[in-house]
ROTORVO-435281 format. One record per residue (C-alpha): chain; residue in three letters; residue number from 1; x, y, z. Coordinates in Angstrom, 1 decimal. Each point is the difference from the previous one (the first is absolute). Layout:
! ROTORVO-435281
+----+-----+-----+--------+--------+--------+
| ch |  aa |   i |     xx |     yy |     zz |
+----+-----+-----+--------+--------+--------+
|  A | Ala | NUM |      X |      Y |      Z |
...
+----+-----+-----+--------+--------+--------+
//
This chain:
! ROTORVO-435281
+----+-----+-----+--------+--------+--------+
| ch |  aa |   i |     xx |     yy |     zz |
+----+-----+-----+--------+--------+--------+
|  A | Met |   1 |   12.8 |    4.5 |  -14.4 |
|  A | Ser |   2 |   -1.0 |    3.3 |    1.5 |
|  A | Phe |   3 |   -2.1 |    0.1 |    3.1 |
|  A | Leu |   4 |   -2.2 |    2.8 |    1.5 |
|  A | Leu |   5 |    1.3 |   -0.8 |    3.5 |
|  A | His |   6 |    3.5 |    1.1 |   -1.1 |
|  A | Gln |   7 |   -1.3 |    3.6 |    0.0 |
|  A | Ser |   8 |   -0.5 |    0.1 |    3.8 |
|  A | Arg |   9 |    1.1 |    2.5 |    2.5 |
|  A | Phe |  10 |   -0.6 |    0.9 |    3.7 |
|  A | Phe |  11 |   -3.1 |    2.0 |    0.5 |
|  A | Thr |  12 |   -0.8 |    0.3 |    3.8 |
|  A | Thr |  13 |    0.0 |   -1.6 |    3.4 |
|  A | Val |  14 |   -3.2 |   -0.4 |    2.0 |
|  A | Asn |  15 |   -0.2 |   -0.8 |    3.8 |
|  A | His |  16 |   -3.7 |    0.8 |    0.5 |
|  A | Leu |  17 |   -3.0 |   -0.8 |   -2.1 |
|  A | Arg |  18 |   -0.9 |    3.7 |   -0.1 |
|  A | Asp |  19 |    3.2 |    0.5 |   -2.0 |
|  A | Leu |  20 |   -0.9 |   -2.3 |   -2.7 |
|  A | Pro |  21 |    0.4 |    1.9 |   -3.4 |
|  A | Pro |  22 |   -3.2 |    1.0 |   -1.8 |
|  A | Thr |  23 |    1.4 |   -1.4 |   -3.2 |
|  A | Pro |  24 |   -2.7 |   -1.7 |   -2.2 |
|  A | Gln |  25 |    2.4 |   -2.4 |   -1.9 |
|  A | Pro |  26 |   -0.1 |   -3.8 |    0.7 |
|  A | Glu |  27 |    2.3 |   -1.3 |    2.8 |
|  A | Ile |  28 |    1.5 |   -3.4 |    0.6 |
|  A | Ala |  29 |    0.9 |   -0.9 |    3.6 |
|  A | Phe |  30 |    3.2 |   -2.1 |    0.8 |
|  A | Gly |  31 |   -0.3 |   -1.8 |    3.3 |
|  A | Gly |  32 |    2.1 |   -2.7 |    1.8 |
|  A | Arg |  33 |    1.9 |   -0.9 |    3.1 |
|  A | Ser |  34 |    3.0 |    2.1 |    0.8 |
|  A | Asn |  35 |    2.4 |   -2.7 |   -1.1 |
|  A | Ala |  36 |   -1.8 |   -1.1 |   -3.2 |
|  A | Gly |  37 |    2.1 |    2.1 |   -2.4 |
|  A | Lys |  38 |   -2.6 |    2.6 |   -0.7 |
|  A | Ser |  39 |    2.2 |    3.0 |   -0.6 |
|  A | Thr |  40 |    2.4 |   -2.1 |   -2.1 |
|  A | Ala |  41 |   -2.8 |   -1.2 |   -2.2 |
|  A | Ile |  42 |   -1.4 |    3.4 |   -0.5 |
|  A | Asn |  43 |    3.5 |    1.4 |   -1.0 |
|  A | Ile |  44 |    0.5 |   -2.8 |   -2.6 |
|  A | Leu |  45 |   -3.5 |    0.3 |   -1.4 |
|  A | Cys |  46 |    0.6 |    3.7 |   -0.5 |
|  A | Asn |  47 |    3.6 |   -0.5 |   -1.2 |
|  A | Gln |  48 |    1.5 |    2.2 |    2.7 |
|  A | Lys |  49 |    2.4 |   -0.7 |    2.8 |
|  A | Arg |  50 |   -1.2 |    2.3 |    2.7 |
|  A | Leu |  51 |   -3.7 |    0.9 |   -0.8 |
|  A | Ala |  52 |   -1.4 |   -2.0 |    3.0 |
|  A | Phe |  53 |    2.2 |    0.1 |    3.1 |
|  A | Ala |  54 |    1.1 |   -3.4 |    1.3 |
|  A | Ser |  55 |    0.9 |    0.6 |    3.6 |
|  A | Lys |  56 |    2.6 |   -2.1 |    1.7 |
|  A | Thr |  57 |   -2.3 |    0.0 |    3.1 |
|  A | Pro |  58 |   -3.2 |   -2.0 |   -0.8 |
|  A | Gly |  59 |   -3.2 |    1.8 |    0.8 |
|  A | Arg |  60 |    1.7 |    3.5 |   -0.3 |
|  A | Thr |  61 |   -2.2 |    1.2 |   -2.8 |
|  A | Gln |  62 |   -3.0 |    1.3 |    1.8 |
|  A | His |  63 |   -1.7 |    2.1 |   -2.6 |
|  A | Ile |  64 |   -2.0 |   -0.4 |   -3.2 |
|  A | Asn |  65 |    2.3 |    1.1 |   -2.9 |
|  A | Tyr |  66 |   -1.4 |    1.0 |   -3.3 |
|  A | Phe |  67 |    1.8 |   -0.3 |   -3.3 |
|  A | Ser |  68 |   -1.4 |    1.7 |   -3.1 |
|  A | Val |  69 |    0.0 |   -2.0 |   -3.3 |
|  A | Gly |  70 |    0.2 |    1.5 |   -3.4 |
|  A | Pro |  71 |    1.1 |    3.5 |   -1.1 |
|  A | Glu |  72 |    1.0 |    2.2 |    2.9 |
|  A | Ala |  73 |   -2.3 |    2.8 |   -1.0 |
|  A | Ala |  74 |   -3.0 |   -2.3 |   -0.6 |
|  A | Pro |  75 |    0.2 |   -3.3 |    2.0 |
|  A | Val |  76 |   -2.4 |   -2.7 |   -1.2 |
|  A | Ala |  77 |    0.1 |   -2.1 |    3.2 |
|  A | Tyr |  78 |    1.6 |   -0.4 |    3.4 |
|  A | Leu |  79 |    1.8 |   -2.9 |    1.7 |
|  A | Val |  80 |   -0.6 |    0.0 |    3.8 |
|  A | Asp |  81 |    2.7 |   -1.6 |    2.2 |
|  A | Leu |  82 |   -1.8 |   -1.0 |    3.2 |
|  A | Pro |  83 |    1.8 |   -0.4 |    3.4 |
|  A | Gly |  84 |    1.6 |   -3.4 |    0.5 |
|  A | Tyr |  85 |   -1.5 |   -2.0 |    2.8 |
|  A | Gly |  86 |    0.8 |   -2.9 |    2.3 |
|  A | Tyr |  87 |    2.9 |    1.0 |    2.3 |
|  A | Ala |  88 |   -0.2 |   -0.3 |    3.8 |
|  A | Glu |  89 |    2.6 |    2.8 |    0.4 |
|  A | Val |  90 |   -2.5 |    2.6 |   -1.1 |
|  A | Pro |  91 |   -1.8 |    1.7 |    3.0 |
|  A | Gly |  92 |   -3.6 |   -0.8 |    0.6 |
|  A | Ala |  93 |   -1.3 |    3.4 |   -0.7 |
|  A | Ala |  94 |    1.7 |    0.1 |   -3.4 |
|  A | Lys |  95 |   -1.5 |   -3.4 |   -0.8 |
|  A | Glu |  96 |   -3.5 |    1.2 |    0.9 |
|  A | His |  97 |    0.6 |    3.2 |   -2.2 |
|  A | Trp |  98 |    1.2 |   -2.2 |   -3.0 |
|  A | Gln |  99 |   -3.0 |   -2.3 |    0.4 |
|  A | Arg | 100 |   -2.5 |    2.9 |   -0.1 |
|  A | Leu | 101 |    1.9 |    1.6 |   -2.8 |
|  A | Leu | 102 |    0.3 |   -3.1 |   -2.1 |
|  A | Ser | 103 |   -3.4 |   -1.5 |    0.5 |
|  A | Thr | 104 |   -1.9 |    3.3 |   -0.5 |
|  A | Tyr | 105 |    2.1 |    0.8 |   -3.2 |
|  A | Leu | 106 |   -0.6 |   -3.4 |   -1.5 |
|  A | Gln | 107 |   -3.6 |    0.0 |    0.7 |
|  A | Ser | 108 |   -1.0 |    3.5 |   -0.9 |
|  A | Arg | 109 |    2.3 |    1.5 |   -2.6 |
|  A | Ala | 110 |   -2.2 |    0.2 |   -3.2 |
|  A | Gln | 111 |    3.1 |    0.6 |   -2.3 |
|  A | Leu | 112 |    1.5 |   -3.4 |    1.1 |
|  A | Cys | 113 |   -0.3 |   -2.5 |   -2.8 |
|  A | Gly | 114 |    1.8 |   -3.0 |    1.5 |
|  A | Met | 115 |    2.7 |   -1.2 |    2.4 |
|  A | Ile | 116 |    3.3 |   -1.7 |   -0.7 |
|  A | Leu | 117 |    0.6 |   -2.1 |    3.1 |
|  A | Met | 118 |    3.7 |   -1.0 |    0.4 |
|  A | Met | 119 |    0.6 |   -3.2 |    1.9 |
|  A | Asp | 120 |    3.4 |   -1.8 |    0.7 |
|  A | Ser | 121 |   -0.3 |   -3.1 |   -2.2 |
|  A | Arg | 122 |    1.4 |   -2.0 |    2.9 |
|  A | Arg | 123 |   -2.8 |    1.1 |    2.3 |
|  A | Pro | 124 |   -3.0 |    1.0 |   -2.0 |
|  A | Leu | 125 |   -3.4 |    0.9 |    1.5 |
|  A | Thr | 126 |    1.0 |    0.6 |    3.5 |
|  A | Glu | 127 |   -2.7 |    1.1 |    2.5 |
|  A | Leu | 128 |    0.9 |    3.7 |   -0.7 |
|  A | Asp | 129 |   -0.3 |   -0.6 |   -3.7 |
|  A | Arg | 130 |   -3.5 |   -1.4 |    0.5 |
|  A | Ile | 131 |   -0.9 |    3.0 |    2.1 |
|  A | Met | 132 |    0.9 |    2.3 |   -2.9 |
|  A | Ile | 133 |   -2.2 |   -2.1 |   -2.3 |
|  A | Asp | 134 |   -2.8 |    0.1 |    2.4 |
|  A | Trp | 135 |    0.2 |    3.8 |    0.2 |
|  A | Phe | 136 |   -0.1 |    0.3 |   -3.7 |
|  A | Ala | 137 |   -2.7 |   -2.7 |   -0.6 |
|  A | Pro | 138 |   -3.0 |    2.3 |    0.4 |
|  A | Thr | 139 |    1.1 |    2.1 |   -3.0 |
|  A | Gly | 140 |   -0.3 |   -2.8 |   -2.6 |
|  A | Lys | 141 |    3.2 |    1.3 |   -1.6 |
|  A | Pro | 142 |    2.7 |   -2.3 |   -1.3 |
|  A | Ile | 143 |    3.1 |   -1.2 |    1.9 |
|  A | His | 144 |    3.1 |   -1.2 |   -1.8 |
|  A | Ala | 145 |    2.6 |   -1.7 |    2.1 |
|  A | Leu | 146 |    3.7 |    0.0 |   -0.7 |
|  A | Leu | 147 |    1.8 |   -3.0 |    1.7 |
|  A | Thr | 148 |    3.3 |    1.9 |    0.4 |
|  A | Lys | 149 |    3.5 |   -1.4 |    0.4 |
|  A | Cys | 150 |   -0.9 |   -3.1 |   -1.9 |
|  A | Asp | 151 |    3.7 |   -0.3 |   -1.1 |
|  A | Lys | 152 |    0.6 |   -1.3 |    3.6 |
|  A | Leu | 153 |   -2.2 |   -3.1 |   -0.8 |
|  A | Thr | 154 |    0.6 |   -3.1 |   -1.9 |
|  A | Arg | 155 |   -2.2 |   -0.6 |   -3.1 |
|  A | Gln | 156 |   -2.2 |   -2.4 |    1.9 |
|  A | Glu | 157 |   -0.3 |    2.4 |    2.9 |
|  A | Met | 158 |   -1.1 |    2.7 |   -2.5 |
|  A | Thr | 159 |   -2.7 |   -2.3 |   -1.3 |
|  A | Asn | 160 |   -1.2 |   -0.8 |    3.4 |
|  A | Ala | 161 |   -0.2 |    3.6 |    1.2 |
|  A | Leu | 162 |   -1.9 |    1.0 |   -3.1 |
|  A | Arg | 163 |   -2.4 |   -2.9 |    0.3 |
|  A | Ala | 164 |   -0.6 |    0.6 |    3.7 |
|  A | Thr | 165 |   -0.8 |    3.6 |   -0.5 |
|  A | Lys | 166 |   -2.3 |   -0.7 |   -2.9 |
|  A | Lys | 167 |   -1.8 |   -2.5 |    2.1 |
|  A | Ser | 168 |   -0.5 |    2.5 |    2.8 |
|  A | Phe | 169 |   -1.2 |    2.7 |   -2.4 |
|  A | Ala | 170 |   -2.5 |   -2.6 |   -1.4 |
|  A | Glu | 171 |   -1.3 |   -0.4 |    3.6 |
|  A | Tyr | 172 |   -0.4 |    3.8 |    0.3 |
|  A | Lys | 173 |   -2.1 |   -0.1 |   -3.2 |
|  A | Asp | 174 |   -2.1 |   -2.9 |    1.3 |
|  A | Ala | 175 |   -0.6 |    2.0 |    3.2 |
|  A | Gly | 176 |   -1.3 |    2.9 |   -2.1 |
|  A | Tyr | 177 |    2.9 |    2.3 |   -0.8 |
|  A | Arg | 178 |   -1.3 |    2.1 |   -2.9 |
|  A | Gly | 179 |    3.2 |    1.3 |   -1.4 |
|  A | Glu | 180 |    2.6 |   -1.7 |   -2.2 |
|  A | Leu | 181 |    2.7 |   -1.9 |    1.8 |
|  A | Thr | 182 |    3.1 |   -0.8 |   -2.0 |
|  A | Val | 183 |    3.6 |   -1.0 |    0.8 |
|  A | Gln | 184 |    3.4 |   -0.3 |   -1.6 |
|  A | Leu | 185 |    3.6 |   -0.7 |    0.9 |
|  A | Phe | 186 |    2.4 |    3.0 |    0.2 |
|  A | Ser | 187 |    3.6 |    0.6 |    0.6 |
|  A | Ala | 188 |    1.5 |    3.5 |   -0.2 |
|  A | Leu | 189 |    3.5 |   -1.6 |   -0.1 |
|  A | Lys | 190 |   -0.6 |   -2.3 |   -2.9 |
|  A | Arg | 191 |   -2.7 |    2.2 |   -1.6 |
|  A | Thr | 192 |   -2.4 |   -3.0 |    0.1 |
|  A | Gly | 193 |   -3.5 |    1.0 |   -0.8 |
|  A | Leu | 194 |    0.9 |    3.6 |   -0.7 |
|  A | Asp | 195 |   -1.8 |    0.3 |   -3.4 |
|  A | Glu | 196 |   -3.1 |   -1.9 |    1.3 |
|  A | Ala | 197 |   -0.3 |    2.4 |    3.0 |
|  A | His | 198 |    0.6 |    3.1 |   -2.2 |
|  A | Glu | 199 |   -2.8 |   -1.1 |   -2.4 |
|  A | Leu | 200 |   -2.5 |   -0.7 |    2.7 |
|  A | Ile | 201 |    0.6 |    3.3 |    1.9 |
|  A | Glu | 202 |   -0.2 |    2.0 |   -3.1 |
|  A | Ser | 203 |   -3.2 |   -1.8 |   -1.1 |
|  A | Trp | 204 |   -1.6 |    1.3 |    3.3 |
|  A | Leu | 205 |    1.2 |    3.5 |   -0.5 |
|  A | Met | 206 |   -0.8 |    0.3 |   -3.7 |
|  A | Pro | 207 |   -2.8 |   -2.6 |   -0.6 |
|  A | Glu | 208 |   -1.1 |    1.5 |   -3.3 |
|  A | Glu | 209 |    3.5 |   -0.2 |   -1.4 |
|  A | Ala | 210 |    0.4 |   -3.6 |    1.2 |
|  A | Gly | 211 |   -3.3 |   -0.9 |   -1.7 |
|  A | Glu | 212 |    1.1 |    1.5 |   -3.3 |
|  A | Asn | 213 |    3.3 |   -1.9 |    0.2 |
|  A | Ala | 214 |   -1.9 |   -3.3 |    0.7 |
|  A | Ala | 215 |   -2.3 |    0.6 |   -3.0 |
|  A | Glu | 216 |    3.0 |    0.7 |   -2.3 |
|  A | Asp | 217 |    1.7 |   -3.2 |    1.2 |
|  A | Ala | 218 |   -3.2 |   -2.0 |   -0.8 |
|  A | Thr | 219 |   -0.2 |    1.3 |   -3.6 |
|  A | Glu | 220 |    3.7 |   -0.7 |   -0.8 |
+----+-----+-----+--------+--------+--------+
//
């Protein structure tokens, strides 16, 4: 099976909102705690080893990194790797900068069509994860959560983590969250949930194509 995400490459790094590229193509943001396996997940989704840099020092990635998707000369979309969050070792001034950068980007970027929120399946929906959801909530755009590192859980623990997250998302919907909230188990090591994540992400980036494929499946 061929995936659009496999045609991804580094595009640019942004440290200030004024430097966001004026590209009109749709974007998907990837957010998560610094230890949630975000860079590893991006790399495996894009079928590349070093596209997103996984620092040995948590919290080291302090910029928004853009990756173009599709033909190099005519990208069809962008993946946006947001700074990881949640480490006390990061200086206070840097934390404040990240907070302004993340919250403003998530709430105001018109090209953004959804967020992939990566959470360690052993500790889903921490307070910081909920802050990210709250920042994004006013947009009414979808969030899809990847419960990463699920290979470290037993089958029953996987079931419990998935059920608990779905319950929390249902509470968000009851409280008025307008966007779609979905969740799945994911393991880069075991490739668990890889096809499911590919299909959802590409349906956001290319909704017309996804609709055509669904129509074809229904007529077969």
